SEMIVEX-996083 format. One record per residue (C-alpha): residue in three letters; x, y, z. Coordinates in steps of 0.25 Angstrom, whole numbers, plus 5000, padded with zeros to 4 digits. Layout:
BEGIN
+------+------+------+------+
: resn :   xx :   yy :   zz :
+------+------+------+------+
:  ALA :    X :    Y :    Z :
...
+------+------+------+------+
//
This chain:
BEGIN
+------+------+------+------+
: resn :   xx :   yy :   zz :
+------+------+------+------+
:  MET : 4960 : 4852 : 4935 :
:  ARG : 4968 : 4846 : 4946 :
:  SER : 4967 : 4831 : 4945 :
:  GLU : 4968 : 4828 : 4962 :
:  PRO : 4963 : 4837 : 4972 :
:  GLN : 4974 : 4843 : 4981 :
:  GLN : 4975 : 4838 : 4994 :
:  GLU : 4968 : 4848 : 5003 :
:  GLY : 4981 : 4846 : 5012 :
:  ASP : 4991 : 4852 : 5000 :
:  GLU : 4984 : 4866 : 5003 :
:  HIS : 4977 : 4864 : 5017 :
:  GLY : 4986 : 4855 : 5024 :
:  GLY : 4975 : 4844 : 5027 :
:  GLY : 4981 : 4834 : 5017 :
:  VAL : 4966 : 4829 : 5015 :
:  MET : 4960 : 4828 : 5000 :
:  PRO : 4949 : 4838 : 4998 :
:  ALA : 4935 : 4831 : 4992 :
:  ASP : 4932 : 4828 : 4980 :
:  PRO : 4927 : 4841 : 4973 :
:  VAL : 4912 : 4844 : 4974 :
:  VAL : 4905 : 4852 : 4963 :
:  VAL : 4900 : 4867 : 4970 :
:  ARG : 4891 : 4878 : 4963 :
:  GLY : 4893 : 4891 : 4968 :
:  THR : 4894 : 4907 : 4965 :
:  ILE : 4907 : 4915 : 4966 :
:  LYS : 4905 : 4925 : 4978 :
:  TRP : 4919 : 4931 : 4975 :
:  PHE : 4931 : 4930 : 4966 :
:  ASP : 4945 : 4936 : 4969 :
:  GLY : 4952 : 4937 : 4956 :
:  THR : 4964 : 4944 : 4963 :
:  ARG : 4966 : 4933 : 4973 :
:  GLY : 4960 : 4922 : 4963 :
:  PHE : 4949 : 4916 : 4971 :
:  GLY : 4935 : 4917 : 4976 :
:  PHE : 4923 : 4909 : 4980 :
:  ALA : 4911 : 4903 : 4976 :
:  VAL : 4900 : 4902 : 4985 :
:  SER : 4894 : 4887 : 4984 :
:  GLU : 4879 : 4884 : 4981 :
:  ASP : 4881 : 4872 : 4991 :
:  PRO : 4881 : 4879 : 5005 :
:  ALA : 4888 : 4868 : 5011 :
:  ILE : 4901 : 4872 : 5003 :
:  GLY : 4900 : 4888 : 5003 :
:  ASP : 4912 : 4895 : 4996 :
:  VAL : 4921 : 4889 : 4987 :
:  LEU : 4935 : 4894 : 4984 :
:  VAL : 4937 : 4897 : 4969 :
:  HIS : 4951 : 4898 : 4964 :
:  PHE : 4955 : 4905 : 4952 :
:  SER : 4962 : 4893 : 4946 :
:  VAL : 4950 : 4885 : 4945 :
:  LEU : 4944 : 4896 : 4937 :
:  GLN : 4954 : 4896 : 4927 :
:  PRO : 4950 : 4885 : 4918 :
:  HIS : 4937 : 4894 : 4916 :
:  GLY : 4946 : 4903 : 4912 :
:  ARG : 4943 : 4912 : 4924 :
:  ARG : 4951 : 4919 : 4936 :
:  SER : 4939 : 4923 : 4944 :
:  LEU : 4925 : 4923 : 4945 :
:  PRO : 4915 : 4933 : 4947 :
:  GLU : 4905 : 4935 : 4959 :
:  GLY : 4893 : 4926 : 4956 :
:  ALA : 4900 : 4917 : 4946 :
:  ARG : 4893 : 4901 : 4949 :
:  VAL : 4903 : 4891 : 4948 :
:  GLU : 4903 : 4876 : 4948 :
:  ALA : 4914 : 4870 : 4955 :
:  LEU : 4923 : 4859 : 4959 :
:  ALA : 4926 : 4862 : 4974 :
:  VAL : 4933 : 4856 : 4985 :
:  GLN : 4934 : 4856 : 4999 :
:  ARG : 4947 : 4861 : 5006 :
:  GLY : 4953 : 4865 : 5018 :
:  ARG : 4947 : 4880 : 5019 :
:  GLY : 4933 : 4876 : 5011 :
:  TRP : 4928 : 4873 : 4997 :
:  GLN : 4938 : 4877 : 4984 :
:  ALA : 4933 : 4876 : 4969 :
:  ARG : 4943 : 4864 : 4963 :
:  GLU : 4937 : 4867 : 4949 :
:  ILE : 4926 : 4877 : 4943 :
:  VAL : 4918 : 4869 : 4933 :
:  ALA : 4909 : 4881 : 4930 :
:  ILE : 4907 : 4896 : 4930 :
:  ASP : 4895 : 4902 : 4928 :
:  LEU : 4895 : 4918 : 4927 :
:  SER : 4881 : 4921 : 4925 :
:  GLN : 4878 : 4927 : 4938 :
:  ALA : 4893 : 4931 : 4941 :
:  VAL : 4894 : 4946 : 4944 :
:  GLU : 4905 : 4950 : 4935 :
:  GLU : 4914 : 4962 : 4939 :
:  ALA : 4912 : 4975 : 4930 :
:  PRO : 4922 : 4977 : 4921 :
:  ARG : 4935 : 4987 : 4926 :
:  PRO : 4937 : 4999 : 4919 :
:  PRO : 4950 : 4999 : 4911 :
:  ARG : 4963 : 5004 : 4919 :
:  GLY : 4965 : 5018 : 4919 :
:  GLY : 4950 : 5021 : 4914 :
:  GLY : 4936 : 5021 : 4919 :
:  ASP : 4932 : 5022 : 4933 :
:  ARG : 4946 : 5022 : 4940 :
:  VAL : 4952 : 5034 : 4946 :
:  ASP : 4966 : 5040 : 4949 :
:  PRO : 4967 : 5044 : 4962 :
:  VAL : 4980 : 5051 : 4959 :
:  ALA : 4971 : 5061 : 4950 :
:  LEU : 4962 : 5064 : 4960 :
:  ILE : 4973 : 5068 : 4971 :
:  ASP : 4970 : 5084 : 4967 :
:  ALA : 4956 : 5082 : 4970 :
:  ALA : 4960 : 5075 : 4985 :
:  GLY : 4957 : 5081 : 4997 :
:  ALA : 4968 : 5082 : 5008 :
:  PHE : 4973 : 5070 : 5016 :
:  GLU : 4964 : 5065 : 5026 :
:  PRO : 4963 : 5053 : 5036 :
:  THR : 4957 : 5040 : 5031 :
:  ALA : 4958 : 5026 : 5037 :
:  VAL : 4959 : 5012 : 5027 :
:  LYS : 4946 : 5005 : 5027 :
:  TRP : 4950 : 4993 : 5019 :
:  PHE : 4961 : 4992 : 5008 :
:  ASN : 4961 : 4980 : 4998 :
:  ARG : 4976 : 4977 : 4991 :
:  LEU : 4969 : 4967 : 4982 :
:  LYS : 4959 : 4977 : 4977 :
:  GLY : 4968 : 4989 : 4977 :
:  TYR : 4959 : 4999 : 4985 :
:  GLY : 4951 : 5001 : 4998 :
:  PHE : 4946 : 5011 : 5007 :
:  LEU : 4950 : 5022 : 5017 :
:  VAL : 4940 : 5029 : 5027 :
:  ARG : 4939 : 5044 : 5027 :
:  GLU : 4942 : 5048 : 5042 :
:  SER : 4935 : 5061 : 5041 :
:  ASP : 4920 : 5055 : 5035 :
:  GLY : 4923 : 5038 : 5036 :
:  SER : 4921 : 5038 : 5020 :
:  ASP : 4928 : 5027 : 5012 :
:  VAL : 4939 : 5032 : 5002 :
:  PHE : 4942 : 5023 : 4992 :
:  VAL : 4958 : 5020 : 4991 :
:  HIS : 4965 : 5013 : 4981 :
:  MET : 4980 : 5005 : 4981 :
:  GLU : 4986 : 5015 : 4972 :
:  THR : 4983 : 5027 : 4980 :
:  LEU : 4989 : 5019 : 4992 :
:  ARG : 5001 : 5016 : 4983 :
:  ARG : 5005 : 5031 : 4980 :
:  ALA : 5004 : 5032 : 4994 :
:  GLY : 5015 : 5021 : 4997 :
:  ILE : 5004 : 5014 : 5005 :
:  ALA : 5006 : 5000 : 5004 :
:  VAL : 4996 : 4992 : 5014 :
:  ILE : 4984 : 4999 : 5021 :
:  GLU : 4977 : 4993 : 5032 :
:  PRO : 4962 : 4995 : 5036 :
:  ASP : 4961 : 5007 : 5046 :
:  GLN : 4974 : 5012 : 5043 :
:  PRO : 4974 : 5027 : 5043 :
:  LEU : 4978 : 5035 : 5031 :
:  ARG : 4976 : 5050 : 5025 :
:  ALA : 4971 : 5051 : 5010 :
:  ARG : 4967 : 5061 : 5000 :
:  ILE : 4953 : 5059 : 4994 :
:  VAL : 4944 : 5062 : 4983 :
:  SER : 4930 : 5060 : 4980 :
:  GLY : 4929 : 5049 : 4969 :
:  ARG : 4918 : 5044 : 4960 :
:  LYS : 4918 : 5034 : 4969 :
:  GLY : 4919 : 5040 : 4983 :
:  PRO : 4933 : 5046 : 4990 :
:  LEU : 4945 : 5041 : 4983 :
:  ALA : 4960 : 5042 : 4991 :
:  VAL : 4969 : 5048 : 4981 :
:  MET : 4980 : 5048 : 4991 :
:  VAL : 4984 : 5043 : 5005 :
:  GLU : 4994 : 5043 : 5015 :
:  GLY : 4996 : 5035 : 5028 :
:  ASP : 4991 : 5043 : 5040 :
:  GLU : 5003 : 5046 : 5046 :
:  ALA : 5007 : 5057 : 5036 :
:  GLN : 4998 : 5068 : 5041 :
+------+------+------+------+
//
């Protein structure tokens, strides 16, 4: 724990010392373990959202918190809003824990390469959205407007490093257990 609060000017260019910390109680609305932070909604509507950085969870042996976890924190107001400086207590009794992931190489995981023989011919699609952090996204089939799941590995095999919304692509698609799945893609210019 820091002995003195950091000057706000050190982070935000103001040179003003933040106010003394206040006790805030709230509920985690989301926490992104990959990015290392999330937000708790304070019980006090005047405070609103409070930034929770993974570093304040480390004394509790955690790097993230599940949605719905209740926290009691010492928070300070910074230039961009409230931030937890210390987590005093964590209550996981109302938390929504993520379902355990199946072991790698087993469980629900589908290998798109193994499905290529069952795929149709290349057909026109457009990128709906793609999240590089999560490693997947969706295409939209030109023929009927349906969503088609696409995994980052499928793009990598095609030599495609970056895709943007509305970008045209051509894809070979199979019917997977959870819906249409792109097993091969190529740029739209390769007709």
